[in-house]
C-alpha positions as CSV (number, residue, x, y, z in Angstrom):
1,M,-21.7,244.1,32.0
2,S,-20.0,241.2,33.9
3,K,-18.6,238.1,32.3
4,E,-21.5,236.1,33.7
5,D,-24.1,238.3,32.0
6,T,-25.2,237.1,28.5
7,V,-27.6,238.6,26.0
8,D,-29.3,235.7,24.3
9,E,-31.6,235.7,21.2
10,H,-34.7,236.2,23.4
11,L,-33.3,239.4,25.0
12,L,-32.1,240.7,21.6
13,K,-35.7,240.3,20.2
14,V,-37.2,242.0,23.2
15,F,-34.7,244.9,23.0
16,C,-35.3,245.5,19.3
17,A,-39.1,245.2,19.6
18,L,-39.0,247.7,22.5
19,M,-36.9,250.1,20.5
20,A,-39.2,249.8,17.5
21,E,-42.5,250.1,19.4
22,G,-41.6,252.4,22.3
23,S,-44.1,250.5,24.5
24,V,-44.0,247.3,26.5
25,T,-47.6,246.6,25.5
26,R,-47.0,247.0,21.8
27,A,-43.8,245.0,22.0
28,A,-45.5,242.2,23.8
29,V,-48.2,242.1,21.1
30,K,-45.5,242.1,18.3
31,L,-43.5,239.3,20.1
32,E,-46.7,237.4,21.0
33,Q,-45.6,237.4,24.6
34,S,-47.2,238.6,27.9
35,Q,-46.5,242.1,29.2
36,P,-44.9,240.7,32.4
37,A,-42.5,238.6,30.4
38,V,-41.4,241.6,28.3
39,S,-41.1,243.8,31.4
40,L,-39.0,241.0,33.1
41,A,-36.7,240.9,30.0
42,L,-36.3,244.7,30.0
43,G,-35.3,244.5,33.7
44,K,-32.7,241.9,32.8
45,L,-31.4,244.1,30.0
46,R,-31.1,247.1,32.3
47,E,-29.2,245.0,34.8
48,I,-26.8,243.7,32.1
49,F,-26.1,247.1,30.6
50,S,-26.3,249.1,33.8
51,D,-28.5,251.6,32.1
52,Q,-32.3,252.3,31.9
53,L,-32.2,251.9,28.1
54,L,-35.8,253.1,27.8
55,V,-37.4,255.8,30.0
56,R,-40.9,257.2,30.1
57,G,-41.6,260.1,27.7
58,R,-44.7,262.1,26.8
59,D,-45.7,259.8,23.9
60,G,-44.3,256.5,25.2
61,M,-40.9,255.1,26.1
62,V,-37.8,257.1,24.9
63,P,-34.5,255.4,24.3
64,T,-31.4,256.5,26.2
65,E,-28.1,257.4,24.4
66,R,-26.7,254.0,25.5
67,A,-29.7,252.2,23.9
68,L,-29.3,254.1,20.6
69,A,-25.6,253.2,20.6
70,I,-26.5,249.5,21.2
71,L,-29.3,249.2,18.7
72,P,-27.4,248.9,15.4
73,R,-25.2,246.0,16.8
74,A,-28.2,244.3,18.3
75,Q,-30.1,244.4,15.0
76,A,-27.1,243.0,13.2
77,L,-26.6,240.2,15.7
78,L,-30.3,239.3,15.5
79,A,-30.2,239.4,11.7
80,D,-27.2,237.0,11.7
81,L,-28.9,234.6,14.1
82,T,-32.1,234.6,12.1
83,G,-30.2,234.2,8.8
84,L,-28.2,231.2,10.3
85,V,-31.4,229.4,11.3
86,D,-33.4,230.3,8.1
87,A,-30.5,229.2,5.8
88,T,-30.2,225.7,7.3
89,A,-33.7,224.8,8.5
90,P,-36.1,223.3,6.0
91,F,-39.4,225.1,5.6
92,D,-42.7,223.2,6.0
93,A,-45.4,225.6,4.8
94,S,-48.2,223.4,5.9
95,S,-47.2,223.6,9.6
96,S,-45.6,227.0,9.7
97,N,-47.1,229.7,11.9
98,H,-44.6,232.3,10.7
99,S,-45.8,235.9,10.1
100,F,-44.8,237.2,6.7
101,T,-44.6,241.0,5.9
102,I,-45.1,242.4,2.5
103,A,-44.9,246.2,1.7
104,S,-46.9,247.3,-1.3
105,P,-49.0,250.2,-2.6
106,D,-52.7,249.6,-2.0
107,Y,-53.5,249.6,-5.8
108,M,-51.9,246.1,-6.0
109,A,-54.7,244.8,-3.6
110,P,-57.7,244.3,-5.9
111,V,-55.9,241.9,-8.3
112,F,-52.5,240.9,-7.2
113,L,-52.4,240.9,-3.4
114,S,-55.7,239.1,-3.2
115,E,-54.1,236.3,-5.3
116,I,-51.1,236.2,-2.9
117,V,-53.3,236.0,0.1
118,D,-55.3,233.2,-1.4
119,Q,-52.1,231.2,-2.2
120,I,-50.7,231.7,1.3
121,R,-54.0,230.7,2.9
122,R,-54.2,227.5,0.9
123,K,-50.6,226.4,1.3
124,A,-49.7,227.8,4.8
125,P,-53.0,227.8,6.6
126,N,-51.4,228.6,10.0
127,A,-49.2,231.4,8.7
128,S,-50.2,235.1,9.0
129,L,-49.5,238.0,6.7
130,V,-48.9,241.7,7.4
131,I,-49.3,244.1,4.4
132,R,-47.6,247.5,4.9
133,A,-48.5,250.5,2.7
134,L,-45.7,252.1,0.8
135,G,-45.4,255.8,1.2
136,P,-42.9,258.7,1.7
137,D,-43.0,258.1,5.5
138,F,-42.1,254.5,5.2
139,D,-38.4,253.7,4.8
140,F,-38.8,250.4,2.8
141,E,-35.0,250.1,2.2
142,G,-34.3,250.3,5.9
143,A,-37.2,247.9,6.7
144,L,-35.7,245.3,4.3
145,A,-32.3,245.7,5.8
146,R,-33.6,245.2,9.3
147,G,-35.8,242.3,8.4
148,D,-39.0,244.2,9.4
149,V,-40.3,243.5,5.9
150,D,-39.7,240.4,3.8
151,V,-40.4,241.7,0.3
152,V,-41.5,245.0,-1.3
153,I,-43.7,245.1,-4.3
154,G,-44.1,248.3,-6.4
155,N,-43.2,250.1,-9.6
156,W,-40.2,252.3,-10.1
157,P,-38.4,253.5,-13.2
158,S,-35.2,252.6,-11.4
159,P,-35.4,250.6,-8.1
160,P,-32.5,250.6,-5.7
161,A,-29.7,248.8,-7.5
162,Y,-28.2,247.0,-4.5
163,L,-31.4,245.2,-3.6
164,K,-32.3,241.8,-5.1
165,R,-35.2,242.1,-7.6
166,S,-37.5,240.2,-9.9
167,I,-39.9,241.7,-12.5
168,L,-43.4,240.7,-11.7
169,L,-45.6,242.5,-14.2
170,Q,-45.3,245.0,-17.0
171,D,-48.5,247.0,-17.8
172,D,-49.5,249.9,-20.0
173,I,-50.4,253.3,-18.6
174,V,-54.0,254.4,-19.3
175,C,-56.3,257.2,-18.2
176,L,-59.3,256.5,-16.0
177,M,-62.2,259.0,-15.7
178,R,-66.0,259.1,-15.2
179,D,-68.1,258.1,-18.2
180,T,-69.6,261.6,-18.5
181,H,-66.2,263.4,-18.5
182,T,-65.7,265.8,-21.3
183,L,-62.7,263.8,-22.4
184,A,-64.5,260.4,-22.1
185,Q,-65.2,260.4,-25.9
186,G,-63.8,262.1,-29.0
187,E,-60.5,263.8,-29.4
188,F,-58.0,263.6,-26.6
189,S,-54.9,265.6,-27.3
190,E,-51.7,266.2,-25.4
191,A,-52.9,269.7,-24.5
192,D,-56.1,268.2,-23.1
193,Y,-54.1,265.8,-21.0
194,L,-51.7,268.4,-19.6
195,S,-54.4,271.0,-18.9
196,A,-56.7,268.5,-17.2
197,A,-57.1,268.2,-13.4
198,H,-55.2,265.1,-12.3
199,I,-55.2,262.7,-9.3
200,V,-51.5,261.9,-8.7
201,P,-49.9,259.4,-6.4
202,V,-47.7,260.4,-3.6
203,A,-44.3,259.1,-4.4
204,Y,-42.9,256.1,-2.4
205,S,-40.0,258.3,-1.5
206,I,-38.3,261.5,-2.7
207,A,-35.6,259.5,-4.5
208,H,-38.0,257.2,-6.4
209,R,-40.5,259.1,-8.5
210,G,-43.2,257.4,-10.5
211,V,-43.1,256.5,-14.2
212,V,-45.6,259.2,-15.3
213,E,-43.8,262.1,-13.5
214,T,-40.4,260.9,-14.6
215,H,-41.4,260.7,-18.2
216,L,-43.2,264.1,-18.2
217,S,-40.1,265.6,-16.7
218,S,-38.0,264.1,-19.5
219,L,-40.3,265.8,-22.0
220,R,-40.0,269.1,-20.0
221,V,-43.8,269.3,-19.6
222,S,-46.0,269.1,-16.5
223,R,-49.5,268.3,-15.6
224,A,-51.9,269.9,-13.0
225,R,-51.4,267.9,-9.8
226,T,-54.8,268.7,-8.4
227,V,-55.2,265.9,-5.9
228,A,-52.4,263.9,-4.4
229,L,-53.2,260.5,-2.8
230,S,-51.3,258.0,-0.7
231,Y,-54.2,255.5,-1.0
232,F,-54.7,254.7,-4.7
233,T,-57.9,252.7,-4.3
234,T,-59.6,255.9,-3.2
235,A,-58.9,257.5,-6.7
236,P,-61.7,255.8,-8.7
237,Y,-64.3,257.0,-6.2
238,L,-63.0,260.6,-6.4
239,L,-63.5,260.5,-10.2
240,L,-67.2,259.8,-10.1
241,Q,-68.4,263.3,-9.4
242,S,-65.4,265.3,-10.6
243,D,-63.5,266.4,-13.7
244,L,-60.4,264.6,-12.5
245,I,-58.5,262.0,-14.4
246,F,-56.2,259.3,-13.1
247,S,-53.2,257.9,-15.0
248,T,-52.7,254.4,-13.8
249,S,-52.0,250.8,-14.9
250,R,-54.4,249.1,-17.3
251,H,-55.1,246.2,-14.9
252,F,-56.1,248.7,-12.1
253,A,-58.2,250.9,-14.5
254,S,-60.0,248.0,-16.1
255,Y,-60.8,246.4,-12.7
256,F,-62.6,249.6,-11.5
257,A,-64.1,250.4,-14.8
258,G,-65.9,247.0,-14.5
259,L,-67.3,248.0,-11.1
260,L,-68.1,251.8,-11.5
261,P,-69.3,254.1,-14.2
262,L,-65.8,254.9,-15.4
263,V,-64.1,254.7,-18.7
264,V,-60.5,253.8,-19.7
265,R,-58.8,255.9,-22.4
266,Q,-55.5,255.6,-24.1
267,P,-53.4,258.7,-23.1
268,P,-52.3,261.0,-25.9
269,I,-48.7,260.8,-24.5
270,E,-46.8,257.6,-25.1
271,F,-45.6,256.6,-21.6
272,P,-43.2,253.8,-20.9
273,Q,-44.8,250.7,-19.4
274,M,-45.1,250.4,-15.7
275,V,-42.7,247.7,-14.5
276,F,-43.7,246.1,-11.2
277,H,-40.7,244.7,-9.2
278,M,-40.4,242.4,-6.2
279,L,-37.5,243.6,-4.1
280,W,-35.8,241.8,-1.2
281,H,-32.5,242.1,0.7
282,D,-29.5,239.9,0.3
283,R,-29.7,239.0,4.0
284,S,-32.7,236.7,3.3
285,H,-31.8,235.6,-0.2
286,H,-30.9,232.0,0.7
287,S,-33.6,231.5,3.4
288,P,-35.8,228.5,2.4
289,M,-38.8,230.2,4.1
290,H,-38.2,233.5,2.3
291,R,-37.6,231.6,-1.0
292,W,-41.0,229.9,-0.5
293,L,-42.7,233.3,-0.1
294,R,-41.0,234.6,-3.3
295,E,-42.2,231.5,-5.2
296,I,-45.7,232.1,-3.9
297,I,-45.6,235.6,-5.2
298,M,-44.3,234.5,-8.6
299,Q,-47.1,231.8,-8.8
300,A,-49.7,234.5,-8.1
301,R,-48.1,236.6,-10.9
302,N,-48.3,233.7,-13.3
303,R,-52.0,233.1,-12.5
304,I,-52.7,236.8,-13.2
305,V,-50.8,236.9,-16.5
306,S,-52.3,233.7,-17.8
């Protein structure tokens, strides 16, 4: 790289997008630019670094060793630039065309996420929203650190301590089952619960198990994990013609019991409440735009609670 060569914010964005997407086409879509513009920027980057940076592979573009070495510093520089602008520029929601990204399990969608979408559409009509599903294959901590995700919403017994957090909701754990289930009426004992066939959620990550599994483990008991799901809103429909039961939050269970022939029962084991957190990274804590999004989420929470 010569002294005359410079890597500006535009080239940093293109480089990071190409590394994330492994495709000029997908990077162009992500950046809302044309493919020729992204290809031109890649050519400039190759010239500056005297390296191909990304080469063709079987399933897309593959980064070179030089590109992998550059990436962490490029991400840090881009985060610093974004933070500098966000921390000083006022945020006008009514005219913003920013794309916000929230990561959340899909069971938040029927009640909570729909309220957030409604609030954003009303107050920032030109903005867009991406909702990413939480799951074991999604590194939400890394996504927050890189700025790929603005906030993460979910429930953990102990969320990562280094992240900023706010409690959104607290809800009881109940059991959801079809209305003709053998446990839908009458006695419902701990033995019944533990021997029943259960739908269980796939944990967000190995390090962060759910409330039910954590509590059962503390009691040194276990349940039959008959069906494991990443998509929680599928669970109520799997209950309709099966002997399965699903332990979930009261809000979620009550919503689907009002739509489908399902019943909600109090579990025979006293579980701790589910605590739903909003998590965000320190890098975006002081951003007016990010603060606005967090306020929108809290307003949605207040409307649901009230």
